[in-house]
C-alpha positions as CSV (number, residue, x, y, z in Angstrom):
1,M,-11.0,5.1,-2.6
2,K,-9.9,2.4,-0.3
3,T,-8.7,-1.0,-0.3
4,N,-10.9,-4.0,-0.3
5,Q,-10.8,-4.1,3.6
6,A,-14.4,-5.6,4.3
7,K,-13.4,-9.1,1.3
8,E,-10.1,-9.4,3.4
9,S,-11.0,-9.3,6.6
10,S,-13.7,-11.8,5.7
11,A,-11.2,-13.9,4.3
12,N,-9.0,-13.9,7.0
13,K,-11.5,-15.0,9.7
14,T,-12.6,-18.0,7.1
15,S,-8.2,-18.9,6.8
16,R,-8.2,-18.4,11.0
17,R,-11.0,-20.6,11.3
18,E,-10.0,-23.3,8.7
19,F,-6.4,-23.4,10.4
20,L,-7.5,-22.9,13.6
21,A,-10.0,-26.6,13.6
22,T,-6.5,-28.1,11.6
23,A,-4.2,-27.3,14.2
24,A,-6.6,-28.7,16.9
25,A,-7.4,-31.5,15.1
26,A,-3.2,-32.4,15.0
27,G,-2.8,-31.0,18.0
28,L,-0.4,-28.7,18.8
29,A,-1.9,-25.1,20.1
30,P,-1.5,-21.9,17.9
31,G,1.7,-19.7,19.2
32,R,3.4,-22.3,20.4
33,A,6.5,-22.9,18.9
34,R,8.9,-25.9,20.3
35,A,11.8,-25.4,22.5
36,R,14.9,-25.0,21.9
37,N,18.2,-23.5,22.2
38,A,20.3,-20.4,19.8
39,N,21.9,-23.6,18.8
40,D,19.0,-26.1,17.7
41,R,18.9,-28.1,14.5
42,L,16.7,-25.9,12.8
43,G,13.7,-27.9,11.0
44,V,12.2,-26.1,7.2
45,G,8.6,-26.2,6.0
46,F,8.4,-24.9,2.4
47,I,5.0,-24.0,1.3
48,G,5.0,-24.1,-2.0
49,V,7.0,-26.0,-4.0
50,G,7.1,-24.4,-8.1
51,G,10.0,-23.1,-9.2
52,R,10.7,-20.2,-7.0
53,G,10.0,-22.2,-4.4
54,M,12.4,-25.8,-5.6
55,Y,15.2,-23.2,-5.9
56,H,15.0,-22.5,-1.9
57,I,14.9,-26.3,-1.1
58,R,18.0,-26.3,-3.4
59,M,19.7,-22.8,-1.6
60,V,18.8,-24.3,1.8
61,Q,20.6,-27.8,0.8
62,Q,24.1,-26.3,-0.5
63,M,23.5,-24.8,3.2
64,I,22.6,-27.9,5.0
65,N,26.4,-29.4,2.4
66,E,28.1,-26.8,3.7
67,G,27.2,-26.8,7.3
68,E,24.7,-24.4,8.9
69,N,22.7,-27.0,10.9
70,L,19.1,-27.1,9.5
71,E,16.5,-30.7,8.4
72,M,14.5,-30.2,5.6
73,V,11.1,-31.7,7.6
74,A,8.2,-31.1,5.3
75,V,6.2,-29.5,2.1
76,S,3.2,-28.5,1.7
77,D,1.5,-27.6,-2.1
78,T,-1.6,-26.8,-3.8
79,Y,-0.7,-29.7,-7.0
80,G,0.3,-33.0,-5.8
81,P,3.0,-34.5,-8.2
82,R,4.5,-31.1,-7.8
83,M,4.6,-31.7,-4.1
84,R,5.8,-35.3,-4.4
85,A,8.8,-34.1,-6.2
86,A,9.6,-31.8,-4.8
87,A,9.5,-34.1,-1.4
88,E,11.7,-36.9,-3.1
89,R,14.3,-34.1,-3.9
90,A,14.5,-32.4,-0.3
91,K,13.9,-36.0,1.8
92,A,11.2,-34.7,3.6
93,K,6.8,-35.8,4.1
94,T,4.0,-34.1,2.7
95,Y,1.1,-31.5,3.0
96,S,-1.6,-31.8,1.0
97,R,-3.0,-28.6,3.4
98,Y,-0.1,-26.2,4.5
99,Q,-2.5,-26.0,8.1
100,E,-1.2,-29.3,9.0
101,L,2.3,-28.3,8.1
102,L,2.7,-25.5,10.7
103,A,1.1,-28.3,12.7
104,D,4.2,-30.1,12.7
105,K,6.9,-29.8,15.3
106,E,9.5,-30.8,13.8
107,V,9.2,-27.5,11.6
108,D,10.8,-24.1,13.0
109,V,10.6,-22.2,10.4
110,V,8.4,-21.7,7.4
111,C,9.8,-20.3,3.3
112,I,6.3,-19.4,1.3
113,A,6.8,-19.2,-1.9
114,S,3.1,-19.8,-2.9
115,P,1.4,-17.3,-5.0
116,D,1.3,-13.8,-4.5
117,R,-2.2,-14.1,-3.0
118,L,-1.4,-17.0,-0.5
119,H,2.1,-14.9,0.8
120,V,0.4,-12.1,3.9
121,P,-2.7,-14.8,4.5
122,Q,0.0,-18.4,5.0
123,A,2.1,-16.2,6.9
124,I,-0.1,-14.1,9.5
125,D,-1.3,-18.6,10.4
126,A,2.4,-19.4,10.2
127,I,3.3,-16.9,12.5
128,R,0.3,-17.4,15.2
129,A,1.7,-21.2,15.3
130,G,4.8,-19.9,16.9
131,K,6.9,-20.4,13.6
132,D,9.3,-17.9,12.1
133,V,8.6,-17.0,8.5
134,Y,10.4,-16.4,5.3
135,C,8.1,-14.5,2.8
136,E,8.4,-15.2,-1.0
137,K,8.3,-11.0,-2.3
138,P,6.1,-9.5,-3.3
139,M,4.9,-9.6,1.0
140,G,1.1,-10.5,-0.7
141,H,-1.0,-8.9,-3.7
142,W,-1.9,-6.4,-3.9
143,T,-5.6,-5.9,-3.4
144,Q,-4.3,-7.1,1.0
145,F,-2.9,-3.8,2.3
146,K,-4.6,-4.0,5.0
147,L,-3.9,-7.5,4.9
148,S,-0.1,-6.9,4.6
149,R,-0.7,-3.9,7.7
150,Q,-2.3,-6.7,9.8
151,F,0.7,-9.4,8.6
152,M,3.1,-6.5,10.0
153,E,1.2,-5.6,13.8
154,E,0.7,-9.2,14.0
155,T,4.7,-9.9,13.9
156,R,5.6,-7.3,16.5
157,K,3.3,-8.8,19.0
158,L,3.4,-13.0,19.0
159,N,7.3,-11.6,18.7
160,R,8.1,-14.0,15.8
161,I,10.4,-13.1,12.8
162,V,10.0,-12.7,9.4
163,Q,12.2,-12.4,6.8
164,I,10.3,-11.0,3.7
165,G,12.9,-12.2,0.3
166,N,13.7,-9.2,-0.9
167,Q,17.3,-10.3,-1.0
168,G,19.5,-6.8,-2.4
169,N,19.0,-6.2,1.6
170,S,21.9,-9.1,2.1
171,S,24.0,-8.1,-0.7
172,S,27.4,-6.5,-0.2
173,F,27.0,-4.6,-3.5
174,W,24.3,-2.3,-2.1
175,S,26.0,-1.8,0.6
176,K,29.0,-0.3,-0.7
177,I,26.5,2.2,-3.6
178,R,24.8,3.0,0.8
179,D,28.3,3.5,2.3
180,L,28.5,5.8,-1.3
181,I,25.5,7.9,-0.5
182,Q,25.8,8.2,3.4
183,K,29.7,9.5,3.0
184,G,27.6,12.9,0.6
185,T,29.4,11.2,-2.2
186,I,26.5,12.5,-4.8
187,G,25.5,15.3,-2.3
188,K,21.8,14.7,-1.5
189,P,20.1,12.5,-3.7
190,Q,17.3,13.7,-5.4
191,H,16.5,11.0,-8.2
192,V,16.7,7.5,-8.9
193,L,16.1,6.6,-12.9
194,A,15.4,2.5,-13.2
195,G,14.4,-0.2,-15.2
196,Y,13.7,-3.5,-16.0
197,Y,13.6,-4.7,-19.6
198,R,12.8,-7.9,-20.9
199,Y,12.2,-9.7,-24.9
200,G,9.2,-12.2,-23.6
201,D,6.2,-13.3,-21.9
202,W,7.9,-16.0,-20.2
203,G,7.5,-14.3,-16.7
204,E,3.4,-14.7,-16.8
205,R,3.2,-17.7,-19.7
206,M,4.3,-20.3,-17.0
207,P,4.6,-24.0,-18.2
208,I,1.3,-25.6,-18.4
209,P,2.8,-29.4,-17.0
210,D,-0.6,-31.4,-17.7
211,K,-2.7,-30.0,-19.3
212,E,-5.9,-32.1,-18.7
213,A,-5.1,-31.6,-15.1
214,R,-8.6,-30.6,-13.2
215,P,-9.7,-30.0,-9.1
216,G,-9.5,-33.5,-6.9
217,P,-7.3,-35.9,-4.7
218,D,-4.2,-34.3,-6.2
219,L,-5.5,-30.4,-7.6
220,D,-6.9,-28.0,-4.8
221,W,-8.1,-25.6,-6.2
222,E,-9.9,-24.0,-4.4
223,A,-6.8,-23.6,-1.4
224,F,-5.0,-22.3,-4.8
225,L,-8.0,-19.5,-5.0
226,G,-7.3,-18.0,-1.5
227,D,-9.6,-14.8,-1.6
228,A,-9.7,-14.6,-4.2
229,P,-13.2,-14.5,-6.3
230,R,-14.4,-17.5,-7.2
231,V,-14.1,-18.9,-10.2
232,P,-14.4,-21.8,-12.8
233,F,-10.8,-23.7,-12.9
234,T,-8.8,-23.2,-15.8
235,V,-5.9,-24.8,-15.9
236,E,-4.5,-21.6,-17.1
237,R,-5.3,-19.5,-13.8
238,F,-4.2,-22.4,-12.0
239,F,-0.7,-23.2,-13.9
240,S,0.4,-19.9,-15.5
241,W,-1.3,-17.2,-12.1
242,R,0.7,-14.2,-13.1
243,M,-1.7,-13.3,-16.3
244,F,-4.3,-12.8,-14.3
245,L,-5.1,-9.3,-12.3
246,D,-6.5,-12.0,-9.3
247,Y,-4.0,-13.5,-8.5
248,A,-0.7,-11.1,-9.8
249,G,0.0,-7.7,-10.9
250,G,2.8,-7.9,-14.3
251,P,6.4,-5.8,-14.1
252,C,4.3,-3.1,-10.6
253,T,4.0,-6.6,-7.9
254,D,6.3,-9.1,-10.2
255,L,9.8,-7.1,-11.6
256,F,9.8,-4.0,-10.0
257,P,10.0,-5.3,-6.0
258,H,13.9,-6.7,-8.2
259,V,14.1,-2.9,-8.8
260,Y,12.7,-0.9,-6.6
261,T,13.8,-2.4,-2.7
262,P,17.3,-2.2,-3.2
263,F,17.1,2.0,-3.5
264,L,14.1,2.3,-0.9
265,S,17.2,0.7,1.7
266,T,19.9,2.1,-0.4
267,L,18.5,5.8,0.4
268,G,16.9,4.8,3.7
269,L,13.0,5.9,2.6
270,K,10.5,4.0,4.1
271,L,6.4,4.9,3.3
272,P,6.1,7.3,-0.3
273,S,3.6,10.5,-0.6
274,L,2.2,9.0,-4.4
275,V,2.7,7.4,-6.7
276,S,1.3,7.7,-10.5
277,T,2.0,5.5,-13.4
278,S,0.9,4.5,-17.0
279,G,1.2,1.1,-19.2
280,G,-0.6,-1.5,-20.4
281,I,-0.9,-4.2,-22.5
282,F,1.2,-2.9,-25.8
283,K,2.8,-5.5,-27.4
284,Y,1.2,-9.3,-26.5
285,D,-2.5,-9.1,-26.5
286,D,-3.7,-12.1,-28.6
287,Y,-4.3,-14.2,-26.2
288,G,-6.0,-13.0,-23.3
289,R,-3.7,-12.6,-20.2
290,E,-4.5,-8.8,-18.1
291,V,-2.1,-7.6,-16.9
292,P,-0.2,-5.0,-18.3
293,D,3.2,-6.0,-20.3
294,T,4.4,-2.1,-20.3
295,F,4.7,-0.9,-16.9
296,N,5.9,2.8,-15.9
297,M,6.0,4.4,-11.9
298,C,6.7,7.7,-10.3
299,V,7.2,7.6,-7.2
300,D,7.6,10.9,-4.3
301,F,8.5,10.6,-1.2
302,P,8.2,12.9,1.6
303,E,12.0,13.3,1.9
304,R,12.0,15.4,-1.5
305,I,13.2,12.4,-3.5
306,S,11.7,10.5,-7.0
307,I,11.8,7.2,-7.3
308,V,10.7,6.3,-11.0
309,L,10.9,3.2,-12.4
310,V,10.1,1.6,-16.1
311,C,9.5,-1.7,-18.0
312,T,8.6,-3.0,-21.3
313,L,8.3,-7.0,-21.9
314,A,9.2,-6.1,-25.9
315,N,12.6,-5.0,-26.1
316,D,15.6,-6.4,-23.4
317,Y,17.6,-3.3,-24.6
318,T,18.7,-2.3,-21.4
319,T,19.6,1.6,-19.8
320,E,21.9,1.6,-17.0
321,P,20.5,2.9,-13.9
322,A,21.6,6.6,-12.7
323,I,21.0,7.7,-8.7
324,R,20.8,11.5,-8.5
325,G,21.9,14.1,-6.1
326,D,22.7,17.2,-6.0
327,E,26.5,17.1,-6.3
328,G,26.7,14.4,-8.2
329,A,25.4,10.8,-9.9
330,I,25.7,7.4,-9.6
331,T,25.5,5.3,-12.9
332,L,25.9,1.1,-12.6
333,Q,27.4,-0.1,-15.3
334,N,25.1,-4.3,-16.6
335,P,23.4,-4.4,-12.8
336,V,21.9,-7.8,-11.9
337,W,18.9,-6.0,-9.4
338,E,18.9,-7.2,-6.2
339,V,22.4,-8.8,-6.4
340,G,25.2,-6.3,-7.6
341,C,26.5,-4.8,-11.0
342,D,30.4,-5.1,-12.5
343,T,31.7,-1.5,-12.4
344,V,30.0,1.4,-10.7
345,T,31.1,5.4,-11.8
346,I,30.2,8.1,-10.3
347,H,30.5,11.7,-11.3
348,R,30.7,14.7,-9.6
349,R,29.9,18.5,-10.3
350,K,33.3,20.2,-11.9
351,A,35.4,16.7,-11.9
352,E,36.2,13.5,-14.4
353,P,34.0,10.8,-13.7
354,E,35.7,7.7,-11.3
355,V,34.9,4.0,-12.1
356,I,35.3,1.3,-9.4
357,P,34.5,-2.4,-9.7
358,G,31.2,-3.9,-9.0
359,E,30.3,-6.8,-8.2
360,K,27.5,-9.9,-8.0
361,P,27.5,-12.3,-4.8
362,N,25.1,-15.1,-4.2
363,S,21.9,-13.1,-2.7
364,T,19.8,-15.0,-2.0
365,V,21.9,-17.7,0.2
366,A,23.3,-14.6,1.8
367,H,19.3,-14.2,2.5
368,W,18.8,-17.0,3.6
369,K,21.9,-17.4,6.2
370,N,20.7,-13.5,7.6
371,F,16.7,-14.9,8.5
372,L,18.3,-18.0,10.2
373,H,21.2,-16.1,12.5
374,Y,18.1,-13.4,13.6
375,V,15.7,-16.3,13.9
376,R,18.9,-17.8,16.8
377,T,19.2,-14.3,18.7
378,R,16.0,-13.1,17.6
379,E,16.9,-9.7,16.6
380,K,15.5,-7.7,14.1
381,P,17.0,-9.3,9.8
382,V,17.8,-6.9,6.8
383,S,14.3,-7.3,5.4
384,D,11.9,-7.5,8.4
385,V,8.4,-7.2,8.2
386,E,7.9,-3.2,8.7
387,F,10.4,-2.7,5.7
388,G,8.6,-5.6,3.0
389,Y,5.3,-3.3,4.6
390,H,7.2,-0.2,2.9
391,V,7.0,-2.6,0.0
392,Q,4.3,-3.3,-0.2
393,A,2.3,-0.2,0.4
394,V,4.2,1.5,-2.4
395,L,3.1,-1.9,-4.9
396,C,-0.4,-1.7,-3.8
397,M,-0.7,1.9,-5.0
398,G,1.1,1.3,-7.9
399,M,-1.5,-1.0,-9.1
400,L,-4.4,1.1,-7.7
401,S,-3.1,3.9,-9.5
402,F,-2.6,1.8,-12.6
403,L,-6.0,0.2,-12.8
404,N,-8.0,3.4,-12.1
405,R,-6.1,5.9,-14.5
406,K,-5.5,8.2,-10.7
407,V,-3.0,9.0,-9.0
408,A,-2.3,7.4,-5.3
409,R,-1.7,9.6,-1.8
410,F,-0.4,7.7,1.2
411,D,-2.5,9.2,3.4
412,A,0.3,8.5,7.3
413,E,-1.8,9.9,9.9
414,Q,-4.3,7.2,9.0
415,N,-1.6,5.0,7.2
416,E,-4.5,4.6,4.0
417,I,-4.4,5.0,-0.1
418,L,-6.5,7.6,-0.8
419,L,-7.1,8.0,-4.6
């Protein structure tokens, strides 16, 4: 089985036509960015200003207050009240259509924090408009594997700078874990076991600010859908979109990027050989959610390493993550994923355990600063589009494995997912 290539191609062509029309009306040819020097002020535009998007606005404001040469220029969102509230905080102009924001010559870099399904189409339009992009995780929806690869290839071709929001790559803590492994502290890494545990379904059951909201000038239902199947509007789908498979994937695509990406980066891994999964809706089965609340995933790599991730939303009791090698193991105490942990314990064979201090730095600010540095130097950032593609491949494979109850294999020669 292959991913929905025909659907992806058709949707992307439609988005491209819409963007060209809007950009032409605004007087900006796609692919041309404002000329700037390395020390010039960078104008930032925000596409999608819900919870995570507003967090990024606060982080950018913090960096401005600390002397970073930035200006918040514009915001765009499919929901008018949310967009106007964000614009007031950022002291920025508003665009109801993101294509108009991309046509704004004062916008140099774009932060994309819209629903998962919109990330890749909006990011492709952004790089074609000559913008550099900070794109939230996951890079795309679990049906958009081929479109994600197209995004990677076009980014390279157009020489744009893209940072995917896997901020663990900018955490100094995970750099220390990488150093321990590279020094041979545990021998050859063989196995990783980690989990994400939460009591509650609030991550998917997102708040509905206006139960009477309906499509119209202040709510763009068609723009929200993107390349998703056309279905009638409901406030639950629009505001609590993480409950639905058309727009999200549950723990696999929402939570596992936090857990998985630090290990992928630390171990220097890229694309897997196979992915197998299990799980389902085991607890929250009384209100129509479609995404699982329990999810387990085993990822095998050609380098002969397995990463095993487990998740339940029914209990938040944690177990210590472990990286096991053939000469020892590393365990992490009280981890905050993509940030760090309190302490690290090294278990060497034929030796007493050694406990060393951990740390929990603000990795999101560090991730932004890494992105902005490479926007100015035009070099590869720490979580570039290729890294994002490697993560996205596993998330797509995991969801396809789960929904089809089969093992997903990656064909490295054809760059395809097979079931």
